[in-house]
C-alpha positions in Angstrom: 73.4 122.7 99.8 75.1 125.2 97.6 77.2 125.4 94.4 80.5 127.2 94.6 82.1 128.9 91.6 85.7 130.2 91.4 86.5 132.3 88.4 90.2 133.2 87.6 91.1 133.4 91.3 94.6 134.7 92.1 96.2 135.3 95.4 99.5 137.2 95.6 101.0 138.0 99.0 103.2 141.0 99.8 106.5 140.6 98.1 105.0 139.2 95.0 104.6 135.6 96.2 102.0 133.9 94.1 100.0 131.3 96.1 97.2 130.7 93.7 97.1 131.5 90.0 94.1 131.6 87.6 92.1 129.1 89.6 88.7 128.4 87.9 86.3 125.7 89.1 82.6 124.9 89.3 81.6 122.9 92.4 78.2 121.4 92.2 75.5 121.3 94.9 76.1 118.5 97.3 79.4 117.5 95.7 82.4 116.2 97.7 85.5 117.7 96.0 89.1 117.4 97.2 92.0 119.8 96.7 95.0 117.6 96.5 98.7 118.4 96.2 102.0 118.6 98.0 102.8 121.2 100.7 102.9 124.7 99.3 100.7 124.0 96.3 98.0 126.5 97.3 95.2 124.1 98.3 94.8 125.5 101.8 95.0 129.1 100.6 92.2 128.4 98.1 90.1 126.9 100.9 90.7 129.9 103.1 89.7 132.2 100.2 86.4 130.3 99.9 85.9 130.7 103.7 86.7 134.4 103.5 89.8 134.2 105.7 92.0 135.3 102.8 91.4 138.3 100.6 91.2 137.6 96.8 93.8 139.5 94.8 91.8 139.1 91.6 89.0 137.0 90.3 85.5 136.3 91.5 83.9 133.9 94.0 80.3 132.9 93.9 78.3 130.8 96.4 74.8 129.8 95.2 75.3 132.2 92.3 75.9 135.2 94.6 79.2 137.1 94.4 80.8 136.9 97.8 84.2 138.6 97.4 83.3 141.3 99.9 81.0 139.2 102.1 82.1 138.5 105.6 83.0 134.9 106.6 80.1 134.7 109.0 77.6 135.6 106.3 78.7 133.1 103.7 76.9 130.1 105.1 80.1 128.2 105.4 81.5 126.0 108.3 85.2 125.0 108.5 86.8 122.0 110.2 90.4 122.7 111.0 93.4 120.3 111.2 93.8 121.1 114.9 90.1 120.7 115.7 89.9 124.3 117.2 87.6 123.3 120.1 87.1 125.6 123.1 88.9 124.0 126.0 86.7 125.5 128.7 83.5 124.3 127.0 81.8 120.9 127.2 81.2 118.8 124.1 77.6 120.0 124.1 78.7 123.7 124.3 81.2 123.3 121.6 78.7 121.7 119.2 76.1 124.3 120.1 78.5 127.2 119.6 77.1 129.4 116.8 73.5 128.4 117.4 72.2 131.7 118.8 69.7 131.6 121.7 68.3 134.8 120.4 67.3 133.1 117.1 66.0 129.8 118.4 64.5 128.3 121.6 66.7 126.4 124.0 64.8 123.2 123.2 65.4 123.6 119.5 69.2 124.0 120.1 69.2 120.8 122.3 67.3 119.0 119.6 69.8 120.0 116.9 72.8 119.0 119.1 71.1 115.7 119.9 70.7 114.9 116.2 74.3 115.7 115.3 75.8 114.0 118.4 73.7 110.9 117.7 74.9 110.6 114.1 78.5 111.0 115.3 78.3 108.7 118.3 78.9 111.5 120.8 75.8 111.0 123.0 77.8 109.8 126.0 80.4 112.5 125.7 78.3 115.7 125.8 79.4 116.6 129.4 83.1 116.1 128.8 85.7 118.8 128.2 88.1 118.5 125.1 91.0 117.4 127.3 89.1 114.3 128.2 88.6 113.2 124.6 90.7 111.2 122.2 91.9 112.6 118.9 89.1 110.8 117.0 86.5 112.1 119.5 87.7 115.7 119.1 87.5 115.4 115.4 83.9 114.1 115.6 83.0 117.1 117.8 84.5 119.5 115.3 82.5 117.8 112.5 79.3 117.9 114.6 79.8 121.6 115.2 80.2 122.2 111.5 77.1 120.2 110.6 74.7 121.2 113.3 73.9 124.6 111.7 73.0 123.1 108.3 75.6 125.2 106.6 75.5 125.4 102.8 79.2 124.4 102.5 81.6 122.5 104.8 85.3 123.1 104.4 87.7 120.5 105.8 91.3 121.4 106.1 93.3 118.1 106.5 90.9 117.0 109.2 92.3 113.5 109.6 96.0 114.2 109.5 96.4 114.1 113.3 94.8 110.7 113.7 96.5 107.3 113.7 96.3 105.1 110.6 93.5 102.8 111.9 91.3 105.7 113.1 92.0 107.7 109.9 90.6 104.8 107.9 87.4 104.5 109.9 86.9 108.3 109.9 87.1 108.3 106.1 84.1 105.9 106.1 82.3 108.1 108.6 82.8 111.2 106.5 81.3 109.4 103.5 78.3 108.3 105.6 77.9 111.9 107.0 77.8 113.3 103.5 75.2 110.8 102.4 73.0 111.8 105.4 73.4 115.6 105.3 74.0 116.1 101.5 76.1 119.2 102.2 78.7 120.4 99.8 82.1 119.3 101.1 85.4 120.8 100.0 88.2 118.8 101.4 91.9 119.6 101.5 94.5 116.9 101.8 98.0 115.9 100.7 97.0 112.2 100.9 96.0 111.0 97.5 94.6 107.7 98.9 92.3 109.8 101.2 91.2 112.0 98.3 90.4 109.0 96.1 88.3 107.3 98.7 86.3 110.3 99.8 85.9 112.7 96.8 83.5 112.7 93.8 86.1 114.8 92.0 89.7 115.7 92.8 91.5 119.0 91.9 95.2 118.2 91.7 97.3 121.3 92.3 101.0 122.2 91.9 102.7 125.6 92.6 99.3 127.4 92.8 98.0 126.0 89.4 95.4 123.4 88.7 97.0 120.4 87.0 93.9 118.4 86.4 90.3 118.1 87.7 88.4 114.7 87.4 87.0 111.7 89.2 89.5 109.4 90.9 89.1 107.0 88.0 89.9 109.7 85.4 93.0 110.8 87.3 94.2 107.3 87.8 93.6 105.9 84.3 94.0 109.1 82.2 96.4 111.5 83.9 96.9 114.7 82.0 100.6 115.0 82.7 103.7 113.6 84.3 103.0 115.3 87.6 99.5 113.9 88.0 100.6 110.4 86.9 103.3 110.4 89.6 101.1 111.9 92.3 98.1 109.7 91.9 98.5 106.0 92.8 100.4 104.1 95.4 103.2 103.2 94.9 104.1 106.0 92.5 104.1 105.2 88.8 107.5 104.0 87.4 109.1 106.4 85.0 112.0 106.0 82.6 113.4 107.5 79.4 115.2 104.1 78.9 112.7 101.5 79.8 112.9 100.1 76.3 109.2 99.1 76.3 108.3 100.8 73.0 109.3 103.5 70.6 111.2 106.4 72.2 109.9 109.2 70.0 106.5 110.6 69.2 106.2 112.9 66.2 109.9 113.5 66.4 109.8 114.3 70.2 111.5 112.4 73.0 109.1 110.7 75.4 109.1 109.4 79.0 107.4 106.1 79.6 105.5 105.2 82.7 104.0 102.0 84.0 102.2 101.3 87.3 103.4 98.5 89.7 100.3 96.4 89.1 101.0 96.3 85.3 104.3 94.5 85.8 104.1 90.7 86.2 106.7 88.2 87.3 104.8 84.9 86.5 106.0 82.7 83.7 102.7 82.9 81.8 103.0 86.7 81.6 106.6 86.6 80.7 105.7 84.5 77.7 102.6 86.5 76.8 104.4 89.8 76.9 107.8 88.6 75.9 108.6 91.7 73.8 108.1 93.8 76.9 110.4 92.2 79.5 112.4 94.2 82.1 115.3 92.8 84.1 115.9 94.2 87.6 117.8 93.7 90.8 115.7 93.3 94.0 116.6 95.7 96.8 113.7 95.4 99.2 110.8 92.9 99.5 107.7 94.1 101.4 105.2 91.4 102.3 101.6 92.9 102.7 99.6 89.7 102.9 97.7 89.6 99.6 100.7 90.9 97.7 104.4 91.7 97.7 106.0 95.0 96.9 109.4 94.5 95.2 111.6 97.6 95.2 114.2 97.1 92.5 116.8 98.8 90.4 116.3 98.3 86.7 119.0 97.7 84.1 119.0 101.4 83.3 119.9 102.2 87.0 116.5 103.7 87.8 114.3 102.6 90.6 111.3 100.3 89.8 108.5 99.1 92.1 106.4 96.1 91.1 103.7 93.9 92.7 104.2 90.2 92.9 102.0 87.4 94.3 102.5 86.6 98.0 104.2 83.3 97.2 107.0 85.2 95.4 110.1 84.8 97.6 112.5 87.1 95.7 114.8 88.8 98.2 117.5 91.5 98.3 120.2 90.8 95.7 118.1 88.5 93.5 117.7 89.2 89.8 114.1 89.1 88.5 112.3 89.6 85.2 109.0 91.5 84.8 106.7 91.5 81.9 104.9 94.8 81.2 101.4 94.9 79.8 101.9 97.1 76.7 98.3 98.4 76.9 99.1 99.9 80.3 102.2 101.8 79.3 101.8 105.6 79.6 103.8 108.0 77.4 104.6 111.7 78.1 106.3 114.4 76.1 109.7 114.9 77.7 109.6 118.7 77.1 106.0 119.6 78.0 105.4 116.6 80.4 101.9 116.4 78.8 100.4 112.9 78.3 100.4 111.4 74.8 97.3 109.3 74.1 
């Protein structure tokens, strides 16, 4: 295990393009941390800086307290799992996993033992003689993970490792990643644009936008106490509803205009809630009804003309064209300064 410290890291490409700006972060031993944000936010660039695949324009990078700005990637004690797996097509699964274990440094029997442990944990025992072309996407991903873990690297970097998998396999692989971390206790740094994935896997999440850190916190902290409008809209599915005209509460704070936000699960269509929160009722026109088994998503247009998404119980039969009323829980209304986009608590 290893701690990773980034101090005021900046990356500027030729032409003056700023990919990462003033990035400072302390990653603890054995922590699973996710870099989360939309395409182009700088998350993969930051990961590649840690790996040594990108030069640092300014700032300092420490691994286990050692400054590694000028240290070669192979000497940083880091393994990287790529989005495209990066397996050698001419090698067997065994050879791919063992790649990097030097015969000059350890006996053949020790190499076989290390590969056996990793392949057993990742359910690859029956695939060791196959070539990558004979594997499914999920099997290739497990081989890439085994190769990263077999050397007992201090830090494992994962660059969108599940994005090429189908939804069902992606869900099961998230669970496997959590189990792997619990077993190996390695520091994981995970890049993803999928906020659901980040929230399920990470101890802490770094939300990024345009090369800047927006907020760092646990999934719970980001969900319940977003620092600004961007984080509030990026974390949570469906996205938080925003409006300047929701008419749920006062529209100014200390003389400043505010934007209000409320999550879909804090809007209720049942009669009891409409009575309980009668001062916080919104009328909307239903556009789309999505039935998901235990709940219904209602995609609506509010009286103010802005889109609104709400949950409803599965027995709710509202359909396109229907008018519906929702009661908002006033304790779950978020407020943001319109000018700065910072949260008001």
